[in-house]
N, C-alpha and C positions, 0 to 999 in steps of 0.2 A: 538227678545229678547229685543230690545230697546223699542218697543211698549208695551210689558208686563211690563217693568220697569216703564213706564209712568202711566199705570193703577194702579200699586201698590202704587206709590207716591201720586196720587190724592186721593186714598181711605184711605191710612194709615197715611199720613202726612198732606195732605190738608183737610181731612175729608169731601170730596165731597160725595154726595149720589150716589147710584147706577144709579138712573134715570139720574142725571146730567152727569155721566161718559158715560152712554149709548148714551146720546144726543151728547156729544163731539166726541166720537169715531165712532158712527154709528153702534156699536155692540149691540147685544141683551143683555138685563139685565141678562138672564140666562148664557150667555157666560161669562159675566164679573164676576158673582158669582162663576162660575166654576173655573176661573183662581185664584180668591182670596182664595177660600177654599182649593185648592190643595197645595198652598204654594210654588209651583215650580217657580224658577226664569229663567229656561230655558224651552222653549216650546218643547213639544214632539209630534211627528207625528207618528201615527201607519201606518205601511205599510201592506196592506192586502196581504195575501199569494196568489200567483198566480202559477198555474201549468205551467210546462215547458215541451216541447217536449223531452228535454234531461233527464228528471227525470227517465224514465224507463231504460236509458242506463248509469246512473251516476255510478253505482257500476262497470260495465264493463269498463268504461273509467278510473276510478280510478286504477283498476288493471293493465290496459295497461300502464298508466303513471308510476306506481311503477316499472313495468318490464323494461321500457325504462330507468328509472333513474339508474338502477343497471348495465346497459350496459356501455362499454366505450363510451366516448363522440362522437367519430366519427361514431359509429355504431347505434346511437339512431335514431328512426323515428321522423320526424317533426310532429307538430300538424296537419298540412294539411293532411299528410298521415293517421293519426289516424281518422280525420274527414271522409276521404274516406272509411276507414274500418267501421266506424259507419253507414255511408250511405248505405253500402252494407248489413248491418244487419237490415235496415229499418228506420233509423233515418231520419226524414224529416225536421229538423230544420236548422238553419243557421250555417255557420262556425264561426261567431263571438261569438256565444253562447258557442261553444266548446272551443274556444281560451280563453274566459273569465273564464270558468271552470278550464282549465289547469293552468292559472295564479294564481287563488285562491288556487288550490291544491298545487302548488309548494311553495307558500308563507306559507301555513299552515305547510307543511312538513319541510321547513327550520326553522320555528319558533319552531317546536317540537324538531328538532335535536339540536338546540342551547340551549334550555331550559331543555331538558331531556337527549337526547342521548350523547351530547358532552360537555355539560356545567356543569354536576354534577359528582364529583369524590370523592373518599375516600382518605384522606391524608394517606401517607405511612411513616412508620418509620422503620429503619434498625439498627440492633445491630452492634457494632464494629466488623469488619472482616467478616460480614455475606455475603455480596454480592458486585458485581460490575456490571456495565452496559456497553454495547458495541454497537457501531453504526458506520456507514460510512456516509460520506458526500462528495460532489464534490466542489472543489475550484480551483482557477487559481493562478499561480505564475510565475514569470520570472525566468527561470532556464537556465543558460548559454546563456543569451541574447534572449531566445525564450519564448514567453508566452505559458505556458504549463498547460493543464488540469490535475489536480491531484485527486487521491482518498485518502481521509483523514480518518484515523482510529481514533475514539474517544473512550477512555476507562476511566471509572470514578468509583471511590469507592462510594458506595451508602450511607455510614455513614458519612464519613468525607468530601465527595464531592471533594476529590483530583482527578485531571484529567491529562491526557496526550494526546496530538495530535501528530500523526506521518503520514507523507505524503508518498504516493507510486504512481507509474504510472499506476498500475493495481489493481483490486480488486479481487485477486485470493487467493487460499488456502495458498500458501507460504507467501504471504503478510499478511494474517490473522494471521498465526502462529508467524511471526516475530513481529507483533504489540502486541500480547499478551506477548511475552517475554520481550519486552522493557517496556511495562506497568508494569508488575510485578517487573521488575528490579528497576524502578523508585519508585514504591510504597514500595519496601522493603519486599515483601511477596505476598502470594496468598490468596485471600478470599475464602470462602467456596462455593460460588454459583455465576454463571454468568448468566445475563439476556440479552437475544438477541431477535431480531425480526426473522422472518423466512427467513433469507438470504440463497441464494443457496449454498454458501460455507459451510454452517453448516447443512442445512436440505435438504435431497433428496426429501422428499415427506411429505406434510401436511396431516395427517389423521384426523379422527373425534375427536372433543374435543381438549384435550391437547396432544394427542398422535402425535409423530413425528417419521419419519424414518430418523435418524440422519446419516450424512456422516461418514464413517468409519475413515478417517484420522482425522476428527474433534474430534471424540470420543477418538482416540489415544492421541491427544493433551490434551484433558480434563483429561484423565486418567493419563497422565504424570504429569500434574500440580495438580492433585487431587482436582478438583472442579466439581460441578454438574451443567451442562447446563440447563437453564430454558428458554423456548421460549414463547413469547407473543401470544395472540390470533391474528388471522389475522386482519389486518387493525386496530390494537389497539396500536398505538405508545405511547399513554399516560401511558401504563403499564411500560415503561422505560422512564418516563418523564424527569428525571434528565439529562440523556445523550442527549435526544432530545433538551432540553434547552441549553445544552452545545454546540450543533452544531450552534445554533443561536448566543450565546455569543461569540464563537470563531471567527465568521466572523467580529463581531464588535470590539473585543479586540485585535485580532492578525492579521487577513488577511488584514484588511484595513490599517494597519500601517507598514506592512513588506516592505522591499526593495528587490532588485534583489539578486540572489544567483548564485554562480559559478556552483554548482552541488546540487544534491538532499541530499547528506550527510550534506552539510552546512545548508540547510534548516531545516532538522530534528534536528540538534544540536540547531539551533535557536528556534525551536518550543519547544524543551524540556526545554531549559533555561527559556523561557518566561512563559511556563506553570507553572513551579515551582515558578517563581516570582509572578505570579498571586495568588498562594496559600497564600502567605504572605500579599497580599494587599486586598484580598476579604474576607469580613465577612462571617461567616458560614450561618447566617440567622436564624437558629433554635437554635443552641447552642452558648453559649458565646465564643467569640474569633474568630480568622480567620480560614480559611480552614487548614492552616499549623499547627495551634495549635491542632485542632481536629485530624489531621492526625498523629501527634506525639504520641497521646494517642492510636490511632487505630493500630499502627504498632505492638503493643504487641499482638494483637489478630489475626494477619495474620500468615499463615503457612510459615515456613522458605522456602526460594527460592531454588528450586532444580536446577540442571544443565539445560541449555537451551534445549528445545525440538528440535530434528533433523527434522525440518519441511520442508522437501523437498517433491516435487511431482514427481513421477517416470513415465517415458514414455519409451516404447520399441521402439528402432530405428534400422534401418539397415544402415551401413556405405556405402557410395557410392564408386565407383571405384576411385574417386579422393580424398578419405580419408576424406569425409565431412559428417556431419549429419545436418539436417535442423530442426529448431524450431523457430516458430513465425517470419517467414520471414527473419531469420538470419541463417547463416551456420557456423559451428564450425569444426575445423580440429581434426582428431583422428590419433594416431600412425598408420603408414602404414601397420603394421602387422595385423591390424584388418579391413582392407578394405574388403568390401563385407560380413562382419560378423555382426550378431546382437549384439547390445550393450544396456546398460541401461543408459538413460539420466535423471539425477536428477536435478530438477529445484529448485533453491534457489532465494530469492529476488534479490541478487546482483551477483550471479555466476551460472555457469553451470558446473556440475560434470559428467563425463562420466566414467562408470564402466563396467567391463566385467570379467567373470570368477572369481568372488569374489575379485577383486582388482580394485583400482582406476587407471584409465588410464591417465586422464588429467583433468585440470580445466581451465575454461575461464571466463573472466568477461562477465556478461550477457548483451546482447544488446536488448533494448526495444525501438522500433521505432514506435512512434504514428502517424507520418505523412504518409498518404497513398500514397502521390506522391513521397516519397523518395524511392531510389533504395535499394534493399536488400543488407545487409552487410555481409561480410565474415570475420571471425576471424581465422587467421592462426597462427600456431606455426611451424616455419621452421624446428625445430628439428624432427617433426613427419615425415618428408619426407627424412631424411638422408639415410635410407636404400634403398629408391627408386633410388636416384641419384648414388648409388654405381653401379647399373645395367644400369642406363640411365643418365650418366653424362652430356649429352647434354641438359637435362632439366634445368640445372643451368642458361643457358643464358636468358631464358624468364620465368622461374618458378615464379609464383606470390608469393608463400610463402617466397621466398628468398629475396624479396625486403624489408623484415622486419628484416634482419640480422643486427647485430651490425656494426657500421661504419667501423671498422678495417677489418672485413671479406669482406665487399663489396669493399673496396679499394684493398685488396689482389686479389679479383676476377677480378677486372679490369686489373690488371697487368698480371695475369696468362692466362686470356682468349685471350690475344694478342699472346700467344705462341702456338705452335703446341702441342696438348695434354694437354693444360692448364686446360681444363674442368675436365679431369680425375684427375689431381693433386689437383685441388681445392676440388673435391669431396672427395678425400682421406684425405685432411686436415680437412674438416668439419667432417669426420667420426671419427676424434680423440675425438670429444666431447662425443661420445658414450663410450669411454674407459677412458678418463681423465676428470678432473674437467674443466668445460667450462671457468672459469676465468683463469686457467693456459694456456689453448690453446689460449685464446684471448690475454693474456699478451705476449706469444711467437710470435704471429702474429704482434702485435704492435712493439715489439723489432726488428723484421725482417724488417718491413717497415721503422723504424727509421734508421736502419743500411744501408738501400738502397739495401738489398739483399732479395727481395720477392720471395723466392723459397721454394719448398717443403722440400728440404734437409736441408736448413738453419732453417726453422721453426721446423723441427723434432729435430735438434741439440739443439736449444734453449729450446724446451720443455723438453728434457731429462735433460738439465742442471737445469731447474727450479724444475723438479720433484725429481732429484737425489741429489740436492745441499743441502740436509739436514744433520744434524750431524750424523755421523756414530756411531752406538752403538757398542762399543767394550766390550766384556766380560772381567771381571777381571780374570787374569791367576795366577795360583799358581804353579810355576815350582818346580820340585823335587829338593832336596838339592844337588844331584849329579851334576846337571847342573849349580849350582850357582858358580859364579866367586869368587875366593879367594881374588883377588884384582881388584876392578873395575877400569878401565882406566879413566884418567881424560882428559877432553877436552883441549888440548894444541897444537895449530898449530905450535908453535915454534919448535916442534920435526922434522917437515918436513925440516926446515932449517938445522938442524943437519945432517939429512940424505943426503942433497944435498952437504954439505961440505965434507962428507966422500967419495963421488964419483967424480972422476975427469971428467970434461967435462959435468957434470950434469947441467941442466938448468931448469928453470920453465916450467911448462906445456904450459904456454902462449907463 
């Protein structure tokens, strides 16, 4: 290109003849004339087309590369394996030619995807109260001194862009239902439509086109809150781009600035408080004002908030002979009368409810243990075993559930078990909880311990005093007139002194 610039300067600026330029450069006069007539400042070289041994197999190789690109990364064939397959079909060229073809094909496909498939979108606009978007993400936080992986629910109004983040230990149905309730509670109402990807907690099966086989419990929740679920196409996250962006913004605005928390409830309170704070600090971007300003106007278009959906997941269980049911590597006690019987276990985000025969038997705080090396936990309620120890009082000595009794009961047990028949007496005292208020029984035991008389008889005496020491309700009596005194006596103890003087030798009763 520098040589061509010299030729143009000699001819156009220095006005040298073609003959002189040819003499100085050693080029032919025709070549110099061609350069000057074309007017190009950059030399061009034509590459003659050459046939390749790969040309007959180019279409086949393109199809193979497209097939492999659609497979998971670990299941794709390498270019060397594709070269061997081509050689088996009769290809006689080199491997380098096949590798160069594959590099060119991948570069062209990536360029097409960035410019056509993924880079061009239609801007979306939503009316007030029309829709919300929902998605999950994974984040880490320090909970109770332990770095814990969390499943974070993101719910966002499509018009005002008001959002809420809520963290859970699992990404299950009961967590999904709980996240919707808290989202609608914070938003102050329910939009008309929800936009989701094809998550397994909502979609049982993806059918052709936009058809979906929706999970029945998810449909029950949508029917309760009266909104229409709408699911994106497969691998088309941009169809709910607002909440997808919210996942990225949340990591920068919230997760990187948070401190440690004592429990998950404290973390969720912090997330809710800071989500609302960001509404007031973040401009809407499309409409004038902040997210909070647009949300205030959108609230009028939201449906009034109904009661919370009873979002439990039910499992059928059989109670073991030790009065326990197992769920997620944890065991929960059940009243002894239902040992070896089938029960219904209802799973909520924070509790386990056990029901049978149309009634609630008991509730426990839910245990979610994410560390696989941790031992399974058992949650006892010692009251569930009271009917058992009436028949087997000796089980009190080493019964695991009774280690969780109140301190006063355990102190009384230590005194009684030193005596002969003390286990039977302790079992009978604990059985009083089945007939009386537990606080009254516990108060009677504490009074007996303070008095230094830790016996069954004294505990019963004190309990009866506590129970019977209330005001006695006496009915108003209306006696007949015939029984009424004509002259009511007056209280005067001096009369007894008069009686004593009338009797010789009389003395006081003392």
